[in-house]
C-alpha positions in Angstrom: 0.0 0.0 0.0 3.0 2.3 0.6 4.0 1.8 -3.0 0.6 3.5 -3.9 0.4 6.1 -1.2 3.9 7.5 -1.4 4.0 8.4 -5.1 0.5 9.9 -4.9 1.4 12.1 -1.9 4.7 13.2 -3.5 3.3 14.0 -6.9 2.5 17.6 -6.3 6.1 19.0 -6.9 5.9 17.6 -10.4 2.7 19.6 -10.9 4.5 22.7 -9.8 7.2 22.1 -12.3 4.7 21.4 -15.2 2.7 24.5 -14.4 5.8 26.7 -14.1 7.2 25.5 -17.5 3.8 26.1 -19.2 3.5 29.5 -17.6 6.9 30.6 -18.8 6.3 29.2 -22.3 2.9 31.0 -22.4 0.9 27.8 -23.1 -0.9 27.7 -19.7 -4.6 28.3 -19.9 -7.3 28.6 -17.3 -8.7 25.1 -18.1 -5.3 23.5 -18.0 -4.4 25.2 -14.7 -7.7 24.0 -13.2 -7.0 20.5 -14.5 -3.5 20.3 -12.9 -4.8 21.7 -9.6 -7.5 19.1 -9.5 -4.9 16.4 -10.3 -2.7 17.7 -7.5 -5.5 17.7 -5.0 -6.9 14.3 -6.0 -3.6 12.4 -5.9 -2.8 13.8 -2.5 -6.2 13.0 -1.0 -6.1 9.4 -2.3 -2.5 9.0 -1.0 -3.5 10.2 2.4 -6.4 7.8 2.6 -4.3 4.8 1.5 -1.5 5.6 3.9 -3.9 5.9 6.8 -5.3 2.5 6.0 -1.8 1.1 5.8 -0.7 2.7 9.1 -3.8 1.3 10.9 -3.2 -2.2 9.7 0.5 -2.1 10.6 -0.2 -0.7 14.0 -2.9 -3.3 14.6 -0.5 -6.1 13.8 2.1 -4.5 16.0 -0.2 -4.2 19.0 -1.2 -7.9 18.5 2.5 -8.8 18.5 3.2 -6.9 21.7 0.1 -8.3 23.4 1.2 -11.9 22.6 4.7 -11.2 23.9 3.4 -10.0 27.3 1.0 -12.9 27.6 3.7 -15.4 26.8 6.2 -13.8 29.2 3.7 -14.0 32.1 2.9 -17.6 31.2 6.7 -18.3 31.2 7.1 -16.8 34.7 4.2 -18.7 36.1 5.5 -22.1 34.9 9.0 -21.6 36.3 10.1 -23.3 39.5 10.2 -21.7 43.0 14.0 -21.9 42.7 14.0 -19.8 39.6 12.0 -17.1 41.2 14.1 -17.3 44.3 17.3 -16.9 42.3 16.0 -14.1 40.0 15.1 -10.6 41.2 11.4 -10.0 40.9 12.2 -6.4 39.9 14.2 -7.6 37.0 11.3 -9.7 35.8 8.9 -6.8 36.2 11.3 -4.5 34.2 11.5 -7.0 31.3 7.8 -7.5 31.0 6.9 -3.8 31.3 9.8 -1.6 30.3 11.6 -3.8 27.8 8.4 -4.9 26.1 7.4 -1.2 26.0 10.6 -0.4 24.2 9.8 -3.1 21.7 6.3 -1.7 21.3 7.7 1.7 20.4 10.0 0.1 17.8 7.2 -1.9 16.2 4.5 0.8 16.2 6.7 3.8 15.6 10.1 2.9 14.5 9.3 0.2 12.0 6.3 2.1 10.6 8.4 5.2 10.0 11.3 3.3 8.7 9.3 1.5 6.0 7.5 4.7 5.0 10.6 6.8 4.7 12.6 4.1 2.8 9.8 3.9 0.3 9.5 7.7 0.1 13.3 8.0 -0.5 13.2 5.4 -3.3 10.1 7.0 -5.0 11.3 10.6 -4.7 14.8 9.6 -5.8 13.3 8.0 -8.9 11.3 11.2 -9.6 14.3 13.3 -9.2 16.3 11.1 -11.6 13.4 11.1 -14.1 13.3 15.0 -14.2 17.1 15.2 -14.8 19.4 12.2 -14.6 22.4 14.5 -14.4 21.2 16.8 -11.6 19.5 13.9 -9.8 22.6 11.7 -9.8 25.0 14.3 -8.3 22.3 15.4 -5.8 21.7 11.9 -4.4 25.5 11.2 -4.0 25.8 13.0 -0.6 22.8 11.1 0.7 24.7 7.9 0.0 27.4 9.1 2.3 24.8 9.8 5.0 23.7 6.2 4.9 27.3 5.1 5.5 27.5 7.3 8.6 24.2 5.8 9.8 25.6 2.4 9.4 28.7 3.3 11.4 26.6 4.8 14.1 24.5 1.6 14.4 27.6 -0.5 14.9 29.0 1.7 17.6 25.8 2.3 19.6 24.6 -1.3 19.7 26.7 -2.4 22.6 26.0 0.9 24.4 22.3 0.4 24.4 22.7 -3.1 25.6 24.4 -1.7 28.6 21.8 1.0 29.1 18.9 -1.5 29.1 20.9 -3.8 31.5 21.5 -0.9 33.9 17.8 0.1 33.7 16.8 -3.4 34.6 19.1 -3.3 37.7 17.4 -0.1 38.8 14.0 -1.6 38.4 15.1 -4.7 40.3 16.6 -2.7 43.1 13.5 -0.5 43.5 11.1 -3.5 43.4 13.1 -5.4 46.0 13.6 -2.5 48.3 10.0 -1.3 48.3 8.9 -4.8 49.4 11.3 -4.6 52.3 11.1 -0.9 53.2 9.9 -1.6 56.7 12.9 -3.8 57.5 15.2 -1.1 56.0 13.6 1.5 58.3 13.6 -0.8 61.3 17.4 -1.3 61.0 18.2 2.3 60.1 19.6 1.4 56.7 18.0 4.2 54.7 21.3 5.9 54.0 23.1 2.8 52.8 20.2 2.0 50.5 20.1 5.5 49.1 23.9 5.4 48.4 23.5 2.0 46.7 20.6 3.3 44.5 22.5 6.4 43.6 25.4 4.3 42.4 23.1 2.3 40.1 21.3 5.5 38.9 24.7 7.1 38.1 25.8 4.0 36.1 22.6 4.3 34.0 23.2 8.0 33.6 26.8 7.5 32.4 25.7 4.9 29.8 22.8 7.1 28.6 25.2 10.1 28.3 27.6 8.0 26.3 24.8 7.1 23.8 23.7 10.7 23.7 27.2 11.9 22.9 27.5 9.5 20.1 24.2 10.7 18.6 25.3 14.3 18.7 28.4 13.4 16.8 26.8 11.4 14.0 23.4 13.0 13.5 24.7 16.5 12.7 27.0 15.0 10.1 24.1 13.2 8.5 22.1 16.4 8.5 25.0 18.4 6.9 25.2 15.9 4.0 21.5 16.2 3.6 21.8 20.0 3.3 24.7 19.6 0.8 22.1 17.8 -1.4 20.1 21.0 -1.4 23.1 23.1 -2.4 24.0 20.7 -5.3 20.4 20.8 -6.6 20.3 24.6 -6.7 23.9 25.1 -7.9 23.9 22.5 -10.7 20.3 23.2 -11.8 20.8 27.0 -11.9 24.1 26.5 -13.8 22.4 24.4 -16.5 19.6 27.0 -16.9 22.1 29.9 -17.1 23.9 28.1 -19.9 20.6 27.4 -21.7 20.9 23.7 -21.4 17.9 21.7 -22.7 18.6 19.1 -19.9 17.0 21.2 -17.2 14.3 23.9 -16.9 13.0 26.4 -14.4 10.0 24.1 -13.8 12.4 21.3 -13.0 14.3 23.5 -10.6 11.0 24.4 -8.9 10.0 20.8 -8.6 13.5 19.9 -7.2 12.9 22.5 -4.5 9.7 20.6 -3.5 11.5 17.3 -3.6 14.5 18.4 -1.6 12.9 18.1 1.8 11.3 14.8 0.9 14.9 13.5 0.2 16.4 14.9 3.4 13.5 14.1 5.7 13.8 10.3 5.1 17.6 10.5 5.9 16.9 12.3 9.1 14.0 10.0 10.0 16.0 6.9 9.2 18.8 8.0 11.4 16.4 8.7 14.3 14.4 5.5 13.7 17.6 3.5 13.5 18.4 4.8 17.0 15.0 3.6 18.3 15.5 0.2 16.7 18.9 -0.2 18.4 17.3 0.5 21.8 14.5 -2.0 20.9 17.1 -4.5 19.9 18.8 -4.4 23.3 15.4 -4.7 25.0 14.4 -7.6 22.7 17.6 -9.5 23.6 16.6 -9.2 27.3 13.0 -10.3 26.6 14.0 -13.3 24.5 16.5 -14.3 27.1 13.6 -14.9 29.4 11.5 -16.6 26.7 14.3 -19.0 25.9 14.9 -20.0 29.5 14.1 -23.7 30.1 10.9 -24.3 32.0 11.5 -26.3 35.1 7.9 -27.4 35.8 6.5 -29.5 32.9 3.4 -31.7 33.1 3.9 -35.3 32.1 2.0 -36.6 29.0 -0.4 -38.6 31.3 -0.9 -35.8 33.9 -4.4 -35.6 35.3 -6.2 -32.8 37.1 -6.7 -33.2 40.8 -10.3 -33.8 41.9 -12.0 -30.9 43.7 -12.1 -30.5 46.5 -8.7 -32.0 47.2 -8.6 -34.3 50.2 -5.7 -36.2 51.8 -2.3 -35.3 53.1 1.1 -34.4 51.7 4.2 -36.3 52.8 7.7 -35.0 52.3 10.7 -37.3 52.3 14.4 -36.7 51.7 13.8 -33.0 51.5 16.8 -30.6 51.5 17.4 -27.0 50.6 20.3 -24.5 50.3 20.8 -20.8 49.8 22.3 -19.5 46.6 25.2 -17.1 46.9 23.9 -14.5 44.5 20.6 -13.9 42.6 20.5 -13.7 38.9 20.3 -10.2 37.4 
């Protein structure tokens, strides 16, 4: 559906160029102007409707995916053994089923939707730009290719950073969950100061990791933006030079259309960079979620298991029972 919506929604710069060329040549009439204005309005309205339907269907599928993940996670928790829950911080499990799944939801509903839309937009608009003028279009798109290289470099460097960010966030959630359940004991033994210092240390570790990711964004994203703006300079410079030299390869109408297409070429680059950042965060969260999903289930019914009659009557006898404490909980 995007292949239909995107060309229709980005058709109007071509109409501007056609009308401008007809106006300069003196061949524009009132009827032809009304026709092109109607075409511009009709194509845009149809494109908006088709894109709205596409977005709704994609978001519906994304919501269903996130719903199923949450249900499966809770089922996984409930079928784990008491030893598993004893060895694993409850706060860590809460963080994964809420915070990490929420990060995955943002990537599916926002990041993935935007990424698909902007990729199709870039391809369609690039095709239109090349159709108007292969020469100007080719040299204009070249800086954008460099932008994609920088986005790729950013993804490689930030992947491990976001993994650490999500891990530290999980430790904060685990700490808060465990300490809130035992706050009365903390107050009874006067350990508020020690707990506050321990929490401040975890919060600072999360802060440092987040700042490291932010610093990397502020290095790469401006570079991507600059190369996108260079695309604008090349369009104007090369296009104007061809017109000044009375080249038949480019017209004023084409230059006007390029002005309309410029932001549709730069916008996908900027959006892809931002969306890529969201997807990297979601990737780190997904790794934590699927780590839980892939954990072996300790309590499994045998093939011939039968339901207990209700009400249950009788007694439970324990023999050769032993227990031990683990040295450290899983994080």
